[in-house]
C-alpha positions in Angstrom: 180.4 69.3 -2.3 183.2 70.6 -5.0 184.0 74.3 -4.3 183.5 75.2 -7.8 180.7 78.1 -7.1 182.8 79.5 -3.7 180.3 81.2 -1.6 177.4 80.2 -3.5 178.4 76.7 -2.6 178.6 77.4 1.2 174.9 79.3 1.1 173.7 75.9 -0.5 175.0 74.3 2.6 172.9 75.9 5.0 169.6 75.0 3.3 167.3 72.4 4.9 168.2 68.8 4.4 165.6 67.6 1.9 166.8 70.3 -0.1 170.3 69.5 0.1 169.9 66.0 -0.9 167.9 66.7 -3.9 170.8 69.2 -5.0 173.2 66.7 -4.2 171.3 64.2 -6.8 171.7 66.7 -9.5 174.9 67.3 -8.7 175.8 63.2 -9.0 173.9 62.7 -12.0 175.2 65.7 -13.9 178.9 65.8 -12.8 178.4 69.0 -11.0 175.6 71.4 -9.5 174.3 73.9 -12.6 174.8 77.6 -11.9 171.2 78.5 -12.9 169.7 75.9 -10.7 171.6 77.3 -7.4 171.1 80.8 -8.3 167.2 80.0 -8.9 167.2 78.2 -5.5 168.7 80.9 -3.6 166.8 83.7 -5.5 163.1 82.0 -4.4 164.6 82.2 -0.7 164.9 86.0 -0.9 162.5 88.1 1.1 159.6 87.3 3.6 156.7 88.9 1.9 154.7 85.9 0.1 153.2 87.8 -2.7 156.8 88.7 -4.0 157.8 85.2 -2.9 155.6 83.5 -5.3 156.0 86.2 -8.3 159.9 85.1 -7.6 159.0 81.6 -7.6 157.3 81.4 -11.0 159.8 83.7 -12.6 162.6 81.5 -11.5 161.2 78.3 -12.6 160.6 80.0 -16.4 164.2 81.2 -16.4 165.5 77.9 -15.2 164.3 75.5 -17.8 164.1 78.5 -20.5 160.3 78.3 -21.1 158.5 81.0 -22.7 155.7 81.0 -20.6 155.4 80.0 -16.7 152.6 79.8 -14.4 152.0 79.1 -10.6 148.5 78.0 -9.5 147.9 78.0 -6.0 145.0 75.7 -5.0 142.1 77.0 -2.4 140.5 74.3 -0.1 138.1 73.0 -2.7 141.4 71.9 -4.6 140.6 74.4 -7.2 143.0 76.9 -8.4 142.3 80.3 -6.3 145.4 82.4 -7.7 146.8 81.8 -10.9 150.5 84.1 -11.1 152.0 84.3 -15.1 155.2 85.1 -17.0 155.5 85.7 -20.4 151.6 86.7 -20.9 151.3 90.6 -20.8 148.3 92.2 -19.3 146.9 93.2 -22.5 147.1 89.4 -23.6 145.5 88.3 -20.2 142.8 90.5 -20.2 141.6 89.5 -23.7 142.1 85.7 -22.4 139.2 86.2 -19.9 138.9 84.6 -16.7 141.5 82.7 -15.0 141.6 79.1 -15.4 139.9 77.0 -12.2 141.7 73.9 -12.9 140.0 71.8 -15.6 141.8 69.9 -18.5 145.8 69.6 -18.4 146.0 71.8 -15.4 143.5 69.7 -13.6 145.5 66.8 -14.3 148.2 67.5 -12.3 145.9 68.8 -9.3 144.3 65.3 -9.5 147.7 63.7 -9.9 150.5 65.6 -8.0 153.6 64.1 -9.8 155.7 66.1 -12.5 154.2 65.9 -16.0 156.2 66.4 -19.0 154.6 66.4 -22.5 156.1 67.1 -25.8 152.9 68.0 -27.6 150.1 69.5 -25.3 147.1 69.0 -27.1 147.7 65.3 -27.4 147.2 64.3 -24.1 143.6 63.1 -23.4 143.0 65.7 -20.6 143.6 68.5 -23.2 140.6 70.9 -23.6 142.5 73.1 -26.1 143.1 76.9 -25.3 140.4 79.6 -24.7 140.1 82.4 -27.6 143.0 84.6 -27.9 145.2 82.4 -26.1 148.5 81.8 -27.2 149.8 78.7 -29.0 151.8 76.2 -26.3 153.2 72.9 -27.1 155.5 71.4 -25.3 154.7 71.2 -21.4 156.1 70.5 -18.2 154.4 70.7 -14.5 155.7 69.7 -10.8 153.6 70.3 -7.9 154.9 72.6 -5.2 154.3 70.9 -1.6 154.5 72.7 1.8 154.9 70.3 4.7 153.9 67.3 2.2 150.7 69.2 1.3 150.3 70.6 -2.2 150.1 74.2 -2.1 150.0 74.5 -5.9 151.3 73.7 -9.1 154.5 75.2 -11.4 153.4 74.9 -15.0 155.9 75.7 -17.8 155.1 75.6 -21.6 157.0 76.2 -24.8 160.5 75.7 -24.4 162.6 78.2 -26.2 164.0 77.3 -29.8 161.0 74.5 -30.6 162.7 71.8 -28.5 161.2 69.8 -25.8 161.5 69.9 -21.8 163.7 66.9 -21.1 164.6 64.7 -18.0 167.3 67.2 -16.7 164.6 70.1 -17.0 162.1 68.1 -15.1 164.8 67.1 -12.3 165.9 70.6 -11.8 162.4 71.8 -12.0 161.2 69.3 -9.2 164.5 70.4 -7.2 163.2 74.4 -7.5 159.7 73.1 -6.4 161.0 71.8 -3.0 163.1 75.1 -2.6 159.8 77.0 -3.3 157.9 75.1 -0.8 160.6 76.0 1.9 160.4 79.7 0.9 156.4 79.5 0.9 156.7 78.2 4.5 159.2 80.6 5.6 156.8 83.6 4.0 153.9 82.2 5.8 155.4 81.8 9.1 156.4 85.5 8.7 153.1 86.6 7.4 151.3 84.8 10.3 153.6 86.5 13.0 153.3 89.7 11.5 149.3 89.5 11.5 149.6 88.0 15.1 151.5 91.2 16.1 149.1 93.6 14.2 145.8 91.7 15.6 147.1 92.2 19.0 147.6 95.7 18.5 144.4 96.0 17.3 142.9 94.2 20.0 144.6 96.4 22.5 143.4 99.5 20.9 139.6 98.2 21.2 140.2 97.7 24.7 141.6 100.9 25.7 139.1 102.6 23.9 136.6 100.5 26.2 138.4 101.7 29.5 138.3 105.1 28.3 134.5 105.1 28.1 133.9 104.7 24.2 130.9 104.0 22.8 129.2 100.9 21.4 129.1 102.4 17.9 132.8 103.5 18.1 134.0 100.0 19.2 132.0 98.5 16.2 133.5 101.1 13.9 137.1 100.4 15.4 136.8 96.6 14.8 135.8 97.0 11.3 138.6 99.7 10.2 141.2 97.8 11.7 140.0 94.4 10.0 140.0 96.3 6.7 143.3 97.9 7.0 145.0 94.8 8.2 144.0 92.8 5.6 143.9 95.4 3.2 140.4 95.0 2.2 138.1 97.3 -0.1 134.9 96.8 1.5 134.4 95.9 5.6 130.9 95.0 6.6 129.4 94.1 10.2 126.1 92.6 10.3 124.4 91.7 14.0 121.7 89.4 14.7 118.1 91.1 14.5 116.4 87.8 15.3 116.5 84.0 15.0 116.7 84.3 11.1 117.8 87.5 9.9 120.7 89.7 10.4 120.9 93.5 10.2 124.0 95.3 8.6 125.0 97.8 11.2 128.2 99.2 9.6 129.7 99.2 6.3 133.0 101.0 5.3 134.5 101.0 1.9 133.4 100.5 -1.6 129.9 100.9 -2.5 129.3 100.8 1.4 126.1 102.6 1.2 124.7 99.5 -0.7 125.0 97.4 2.4 124.0 99.9 5.5 121.0 98.9 7.2 120.0 95.8 4.8 118.1 93.0 6.4 119.8 89.7 5.2 118.5 86.4 6.2 120.5 83.9 7.6 119.6 81.2 5.1 120.4 83.0 1.4 123.6 85.5 2.3 127.2 85.1 2.8 127.3 86.4 6.3 124.4 84.4 7.3 126.4 81.1 6.0 129.3 81.8 8.3 127.0 82.5 10.9 125.7 79.0 10.4 129.0 77.2 9.9 130.3 78.7 13.0 133.5 79.3 11.2 135.3 81.3 8.5 134.2 81.1 5.1 136.2 82.1 2.0 134.8 83.1 -1.5 137.0 83.3 -4.4 134.1 85.7 -6.4 131.3 86.8 -3.8 129.2 88.7 -6.6 128.6 85.0 -7.9 128.9 83.3 -4.8 126.0 80.4 -5.0 125.6 80.7 -1.1 124.1 84.3 -1.8 120.5 83.9 -3.0 118.7 86.7 -1.2 118.8 90.8 -1.2 119.6 93.6 -3.8 122.5 93.1 -6.1 125.6 94.7 -4.1 128.8 92.9 -5.1 129.0 94.4 -8.6 132.9 94.7 -8.8 133.9 92.6 -5.9 135.8 89.3 -6.0 137.5 87.7 -3.3 135.7 87.8 0.3 136.1 86.5 3.9 133.4 86.0 6.6 133.7 85.1 10.5 131.3 84.8 12.8 131.9 87.1 15.9 131.1 84.8 19.0 132.0 85.0 22.6 131.0 81.7 24.4 127.8 80.4 23.0 126.6 84.0 22.3 126.8 85.3 18.4 127.3 89.2 18.5 127.3 89.4 14.8 129.3 88.5 11.3 132.6 90.6 10.2 132.7 90.5 6.4 135.5 92.0 4.2 135.8 92.0 0.2 138.7 92.8 -2.3 137.9 94.1 -5.5 137.9 91.7 -8.5 141.4 90.6 -9.7 143.0 91.3 -6.5 144.6 88.1 -4.8 142.1 85.9 -2.6 142.0 85.7 1.1 144.0 82.8 2.5 143.9 80.6 5.4 146.6 82.4 7.0 144.6 85.6 6.8 141.2 84.1 7.9 142.4 82.0 10.8 143.7 85.5 13.0 140.6 87.2 11.4 138.5 84.7 13.2 140.4 84.9 16.8 140.5 88.9 16.2 136.4 88.5 15.8 135.8 86.5 19.0 138.2 88.9 21.0 136.1 91.9 19.5 132.8 89.7 20.4 134.4 89.6 24.2 134.8 93.5 23.8 131.5 93.9 22.8 130.1 92.0 25.8 132.8 94.4 28.2 130.7 97.5 26.4 127.0 95.7 26.9 128.0 94.9 30.6 129.4 98.6 31.3 126.4 100.1 29.7 124.3 97.7 32.2 126.1 98.8 34.9 126.0 102.4 34.0 122.2 102.0 33.4 121.6 100.7 37.3 123.8 103.2 38.4 121.5 105.8 36.7 118.3 103.9 38.0 119.5 104.4 41.5 120.3 108.0 41.2 116.6 108.3 39.4 115.4 106.6 42.7 116.9 108.8 44.9 115.9 112.1 43.0 112.6 110.9 42.6 112.5 110.3 46.4 113.9 113.6 47.5 111.2 115.5 44.9 108.4 113.7 46.6 109.7 114.1 50.3 110.9 117.9 49.9 109.7 119.6 46.5 106.1 118.4 46.4 105.6 118.5 49.9 107.0 122.4 50.2 104.6 123.2 47.4 101.8 121.6 48.7 102.0 123.3 52.0 102.8 126.9 50.1 99.7 126.3 47.9 97.7 125.4 51.1 99.2 128.8 52.7 98.0 130.9 49.9 94.8 129.6 49.8 94.1 130.0 53.6 95.3 133.7 53.0 92.6 134.4 50.5 90.2 135.3 53.2 92.4 138.1 54.6 92.5 139.9 51.1 90.0 142.4 50.1 91.2 143.8 46.8 90.0 141.8 43.9 93.1 142.1 41.6 95.2 140.7 44.7 92.6 137.6 45.3 92.7 136.8 41.4 96.7 136.8 41.8 96.7 134.5 44.8 94.3 132.1 42.9 96.7 132.3 39.5 99.7 131.3 41.8 97.7 128.4 43.4 96.9 127.1 40.0 100.6 127.5 39.1 101.7 125.8 42.0 99.2 122.8 41.0 100.3 122.6 37.6 103.9 122.5 39.0 103.0 119.8 41.4 101.8 117.8 38.1 104.9 118.2 36.2 107.0 117.0 39.3 104.7 113.9 39.6 105.3 113.2 35.9 109.1 113.1 36.5 109.0 111.5 39.2 106.9 108.9 37.4 109.4 108.6 34.3 112.3 108.5 37.0 110.6 105.6 38.7 110.1 103.4 35.5 112.4 100.6 36.2 111.4 99.0 33.0 114.4 100.2 30.8 113.0 99.5 27.5 110.1 102.0 28.3 112.6 104.4 29.5 114.6 104.0 26.5 111.8 104.9 24.5 110.0 107.5 26.6 108.9 110.8 24.1 111.2 113.0 26.4 114.4 110.9 26.0 113.7 110.5 22.1 113.2 114.2 21.8 116.8 114.6 23.4 118.2 112.1 21.2 116.9 113.8 18.1 118.3 116.9 19.3 121.7 115.7 20.1 121.9 113.6 16.7 121.0 116.9 14.8 124.0 118.9 16.4 126.7 117.3 14.3 125.1 118.4 10.9 123.6 121.8 12.3 127.2 122.5 13.8 125.6 124.0 17.1 123.4 122.4 19.6 120.0 123.6 19.3 118.0 124.9 23.0 115.6 122.5 24.1 112.5 123.1 26.4 110.2 120.6 27.4 107.1 121.3 29.3 103.8 119.2 30.6 103.2 115.5 31.1 104.7 114.6 27.9 105.6 110.9 29.3 102.1 110.2 30.9 99.5 112.3 28.7 100.8 112.0 25.1 99.8 108.5 23.4 102.1 106.1 21.9 100.4 106.9 18.3 101.3 110.4 18.8 104.8 110.1 20.2 105.9 108.2 17.1 105.4 111.1 14.9 107.1 113.8 17.2 110.7 112.5 16.5 110.1 112.2 12.8 108.6 115.7 12.9 111.7 117.4 14.8 114.3 115.4 12.7 112.8 116.8 9.4 112.6 120.3 10.7 116.1 120.4 12.3 117.4 118.7 9.0 115.7 121.5 6.9 117.6 124.3 9.0 120.8 122.6 8.6 120.3 122.1 4.7 118.5 125.3 3.9 118.6 128.0 7.1 122.2 128.9 7.1 121.6 129.2 10.7 123.8 129.8 13.8 121.2 128.9 16.4 118.0 127.3 16.9 115.1 126.6 19.8 112.8 123.5 20.2 109.8 123.7 22.6 107.8 120.5 23.2 104.8 121.7 25.3 101.9 119.4 26.3 98.8 121.8 27.7 95.3 122.3 27.3 94.7 118.9 25.9 97.1 119.2 23.0 100.8 119.1 22.1 102.8 121.6 20.3 106.0 121.4 19.1 107.8 124.4 18.0 111.1 124.7 16.0 112.6 128.5 15.7 115.8 129.5 13.8 117.9 132.4 13.3 118.9 131.9 9.5 117.8 132.8 6.3 114.7 130.5 6.3 113.7 127.1 5.2 111.1 126.3 2.5 108.5 129.3 2.9 105.9 128.6 0.4 105.6 125.2 2.0 105.8 123.1 -1.3 108.7 121.4 -0.1 108.3 117.6 0.3 109.5 117.4 3.9 107.4 120.0 4.7 104.5 118.6 2.9 104.5 115.4 4.9 104.6 117.2 8.3 101.3 118.9 7.5 100.0 115.4 6.4 101.2 114.1 9.7 99.5 116.7 11.6 96.7 116.4 9.5 96.3 112.8 9.7 96.0 113.6 13.8 93.4 116.1 13.7 96.1 118.8 13.8 97.9 121.4 11.9 101.3 122.6 11.0 102.2 126.4 10.4 105.3 128.0 8.9 106.0 131.6 10.2 108.6 134.1 9.6 108.9 136.3 12.7 109.6 139.9 12.4 113.0 139.5 14.0 114.0 137.1 11.2 114.5 133.5 10.7 111.8 130.7 10.6 109.4 129.3 13.2 107.6 126.0 12.5 104.8 124.9 14.8 103.2 121.6 14.7 100.1 121.4 16.9 98.0 118.3 17.5 95.3 117.2 20.1 96.0 114.8 22.7 92.9 112.9 21.8 93.0 111.9 18.1 89.2 112.3 16.7 87.4 109.1 15.4 86.5 108.7 12.2 
């Protein structure tokens, strides 16, 4: 090439072969290489961040052909415009125009026929629909496709050549050349983006596995998975839904905008965006999740959100859940370069969840073995010794003449019998290999409620349990106890300003008594609090009662009593 542009020309020589050929064609046809074209080509090649590259392309195109308005319409998988970047229209004008074009009219003409299109009068073309209200008038038009690896990525649209002129053949040639440079720049930006995402996803997976190795719980693992996905893809909402049964999903975790509207929702596989991704077995992208036709069930919960992506979390043939991300309306849509590594990450996260399940199973097996050993030792050592001691005391009664001493010996024998019953109940619970029953035993559920309340209370309540809790308490009564205890501890956290609390669950003399005492300023002493009314109704429905007392030493004592045998009628 002639060296009229010095260093600029030497930079052009380093460009890809296809682009060099186009530049040489322009140079031969016009007697030289226009400086504006060289600068435009070089400008779109600067930087590796895809959003900045796309913005620079449309700005360079408008400057190159001296157009007042310019736009780049990026096509989605459905061949409709998924992203529309403009130059020459202010934010106020864009807002007054309304929704971005989807790809009809003249814009659709270029999508259907991806070849350069040049018009002197835009409105005279058969495909022209006219303009929406508040749209600036436009007459002259020039559009060219932008291809990446021979596939149309989008289209450049230029209108209103300054000075009232028409776009000519030279404008078309230069814009087509710039489109080739744009395709190269987009491909480079995509490769950089994919490499950066790959590195971030690998780091995220490493952190998840490290957490599992250090003993992180299943809930912590799920939260880490969603946190990383939201951060890496700059989402405003992250949702994780787990299979509830063959037909439904349960939202186990939601983080970000309007998360409360999603947590705990039961969603059908058919009629929800997450369910559609699960059925498809691959990533799904929505440009407008609020109005997505695949969402036909569940309460309104997508207001203000637009772009969304959902991927199934599968490991082998097992489906562990669905990961869904969404961005606020008006933000850039999710792209295939973003969705592809997200799908891989979700699969690796599913493997991590399997690891957590397997580790939990191994821990449960170890625990059961320990329970069996403890039960055997209790039976062989403790019960036998207590039984022998009781027999010895009974045989000693005939040598005791003092009435009070005899009475005390009899009470001691009765206490030993009661202790033997309690130990046998414990042995029964330890030897229950049905993990589902063990996980839902009243003793375990009571401990769980107390542990869960620790965070909101700021301290750990003392817990005392006595009697045949897992054997003598019916399932109907057992269903009420955790709810009553949870409400009582919640009242302490909200109202009592306490620094300590005592919980006692006692089964004795044909009844169950739950006592919750604190050292605070008291809860709702008049009993009119709705939560306390509910506790009273629960007790009365079982033939029992609830009392709220104010001990002389301060604080509040809640006593909830019910008989073990529920009265009929």
